[in-house]
N, C-alpha and C positions, 0 to 999 in steps of 0.2 A: 244501548247502548252506548254514550259515545259525549268527546267530550270537547267542543270547536273541532278541530279536523280533524277525531282521530274516533278511531269504532273498531270494536267488532264485532266480525261477520260469523261467525258462529257463541255469539255467547254465552248457551249454555253449556256450552262444555267448562265452564266458570265455574257449577255448581260439583265438580270432579273438586277441586280444590277442599272440600270438603272434608276432603281420606284422607292429607296427608295431618294436619293434626287428633288421627287419627291413629295415623301408621305411630308418628311420635307418639302418644298417650300410649298405644301397649307394645313401643319401644323401654321403653320410661321402662314400664313394672315385669317387664321381661328379659330381660338384656338379663341379670346375675343368675341362670338360670344356663347362659352362655357359656361360663368359665367352671371347670371342678374344682370340685375344690378341697381338701388336705385338710384335716385338722390332726393335732400332735398337742403334745400335753408341754413340749419346751421345745424350744427354737431359739436356746445352746448349745451354742458349738456350731449353729449357721453365720452366715458374714453374711448381711440383711444391707441391699444396696437396691439403695427406692430412685424409682423409674415412675417417670413422667406421662413416656406415654398405653401406661394402661387405663391411664385418665382419658387418656385420648381419641380411645378407639370408637367413644358416640359418636365421633368425628371422620366416619366410614359412614355409620345411617346419615348422617346427618344427607355430607356428600349425596348419598340417592335419596334424599327426599327434596332436595333440590333441582337434583336432574328431572326428579317426577314431575314438579312444579314447575319447570318450565315447560315441559311435552304438556303438560294437560294447559296451560294458557295458548301454543301452537296452535293449540287442535282447537281455541275459536280464534285464531288466526288475528290477530292485530293486523291495522294500520290506516297508515293513515289515508284518507280522499280530498283531491283539491277537485271542487268545484266551478265551475264555469258553467256557463247564463247569456244565452241568443234570445234576444230577442226580437221577434218578427213579429211589426203588424201587415193586413190589411191589406196594403191600399188604401184605408180610413173609409170616414164618410167626409165629404163636399156636403154644407152648409151654406143655404143664403139666407139672413133672417131680415128678409120685405117687410118694413113699421112705419106704419102711418106717425107724419106727425103734422095732418090735422089742426085748426085753430080745436076742436072741439077733445084733442090730448089736454088739455090743459084741465077741459073738469075736474071737479073733486072729488067725487065718489070717493076714488082710490087717494093714499093717501103717499104726500101730499100731492100728489096732482097725476094722472095718468102715465103721463110720456114718464116723469120723473121713475114712480112706481117697476115700469119695464124694465126703463133702463139699467135698475138695482137688480134684477130677478134674470137680466140681459146677460147683465157681468158673471156673475152666479155663475150662469150656465156657459158662459164660456170655459169658465176653471176649472169647470170635469169634463172639459174632451178636449185635453192636451196631446192628443191622436190624429188630429180631427184639423182641417184647413172650414174658414168661415171667414162668411164675405158678408158685406155691409146697404139693401138698398132701405133707403126709405123712398116717401112718395107723397104726396100731396095731393091739386090740385092739377101734377105735374108729378117724375118720376126722379129719380140720380142715384147715382150708383158711388154710396161717403167710402167705400171700400171692398178691392174686385179679393177674390175666396183666398185667404193667404192660412200656413202654419202658424205668424207670427204673432199671436194672441195680446204683444202689450199694443199693439198695429190698432190691430180688432177694438181692446177693453178702451187708448185712445180714443176711439172712432167713436162704438157709445155714447163715451161720457159728454162728448161731446152734439151731442146726437142737439137742437134745441128748437122749439116753433119759430117759425119766422120766413127759414131755410127758404122757400119754396111757397108757388103760388098757392092758394088756399084753396082747398077742396079735398074733393075723395074719388079719388083715382085709382080705384084697387088694380083694374085692368092692365095699367100701365106698372103699377106697383108688382103687379108679377109678373108681368114680361119684361120686365127688367131685369126680375130675379132669376128669368127662365135662361134671360138670355148671357150671365152671368154661370147657368153651369150647363151648359149645350155643350160644349163645346173638354166638358172633364171628362178624367177617366177615373173618376173613382167609383169605386163599388157601388156605393149609395148613396144618392141622391137625393136632395132635399132644402126645402123650402121652408120655413116661419109664416108662415101670413098674418099678421097679425094689423087685426085694422074697430073702429068704431067705432063705422056709420053705414053711410047705404051710397054705390061708386052715384058720383052723381058728376065726375067732373071724365078729364082725360078721351082721346079718342080710341081707342085700346079696353076690347068689348073685354068684364074677364070672363067669359064663357070663349070665346076666340085666346084667350089665353094659357086659359082652364087643360086643352087640347093641344096645345103647344107644349103644353108641361105631362099629360099625356103623354108624348109624339116622344117625348126623349128618356122615356122611364124615369119621371121627377114626382117626386112622395111630398105632397103638399098638405103641413100642420096650418090646420087654420087656428084665430085662435077671433074672441070677438070681444073687445072690452069696456065694460059699462057694467051699472045696477039694475036694476032692473026699477022699469021705474020712473022716475027726473033721478034728473040727479043733476048742481052748479055747474053749469060751463061757459066759455066767456061768450059776452055780449055785444062785447065793444070799446073801445080803450082812444082814451085824452088823446091828442095826437102834439098836446104837450109838453107832457109827464110821461108817458108815454104809458099808465098803468093801467093795469084789464078788471072793466066791471065784468060780475056776474049774474046768471038769474039761471033760475032752474027753471028746466026744459026736458020733454021730456025724453026719454034717450030710445033712438033708432040706427037700428044694426041690423042690416039682411041677413037673419041664420042660415035665410034659405039657400041666397048663395052661395055662404062660407061654408055649407054642410055640402054641395053639389059638386062644388071645388074637390074637396079633401075626398068626396065619395069617390069622384072620375080617377085622383090619380092618388087610391090607394090610402091616405091620407085621411085622419080623422079629425074634428072641426070638434073644438072648445069656447066657453063662456068662464070668458071669470072677472066674480060680479065683486069679486075687495081685493085684497096686496094678498091676502092670503091662499085662495084658489084660485088666483095670477102662479103666486111663487108654482102651488099645487104640481099646476099643467106644464110646468116646467121642469119640474120635479120627470111627471109622469114620461115624457116629449126623451128628456136625456134617457133612462132605463128604457125606449123602446126604439133606439138604435140607439145603439152599440157595437162600437171600430172591436174586429178578431182582434188580438191578442197569439199571440202563442208561441210559447214560451220553451225554449228548449235549455236541457242539460245538457252537461258533461262532467262524466268522470271520470278519475283517471289516479287509480288503484297505488299506492306503493308499501308492499304486504314486509313485516317485518315478526315476522314467521320463522324466517330462516334464520336471524341471532339466535336466537331460543331453543333451535330444532341442537346448533353450533357451540352452549351453553351445557346443553344437559348431555351432549360427548363430552361436553369436557370436564364435567362432573363427575360423571360414570370414569372415567377413564384415569381421572385420576384414584379414584376411589382403589381400579383397580388396581392400584401401581401400590400402593400406600398397604393392599390389606398383603402384599406376593412379596413386601420390600418390610417395611419399619415393623410393619404391626402383624408378622409373617405367623412371631415368637406366640402370639397372644390371641391363637383363632382353634 
């Protein structure tokens, strides 16, 4: 039983308040028996003086009922509760998203294309990780740290929004992308270190072997979730670019993703491999990773109680004392 910061510690005692109206009802019907009656044939010869005191005699019983009411409420222990909270986050999780920005990421099998679909989902993922630090690595034929791991989510989201094709030499250097992400995390003191590696192709560039980068991740206790993005079968991928207008033409080509390599990376680092064949599946993958990697947050509550029963006991004593004094002074001749 609470009203804002007020509560009763033992509210079950409040049921005793039912006795108050019952006692009042009993007193009303039995008070006539408390006074003696004298029948007289005539009151002539008697000087009758009117007095209000006999009519006020029920006030004595009222004071007793008020005292009993106060004692019952005091038994329920009314009190104010001040609650203070302290939240403790256990060093959180450091996450690096390694994003493929090769030309094939402009393929339109996801809408509006693979890269833009990823940027939307990645931004939503960042919004749901308020207690973690996140960094961004982009790679194509080479790799580049776009944003070191940081707790400033506005920087991370701005970085994601600015990712575009053409920043790096074209190609798919999975080993370099993974290696750069490992370098961002190897000095981290976070309780958990995670890489989300996304690609839509086969390792065909760079001087770092993906399996060597995998061993580095494993040695630094970094978990890697790998995502292969692209539909099954054929997809419209960039074919040529007009040097005068910059317009890109597309051509249907088979989707080639080295799933065996991505599964190997995930398995060796205790991560998991996913395949995103459409926008919905891509979102579901990031939702699942969000559930798999949870930061432990402990909330401590401190309670400060201010007991109010003492005032009620004091009032009950006042009412009983007042009843005793009135009963033995003003109302003594009427009892």
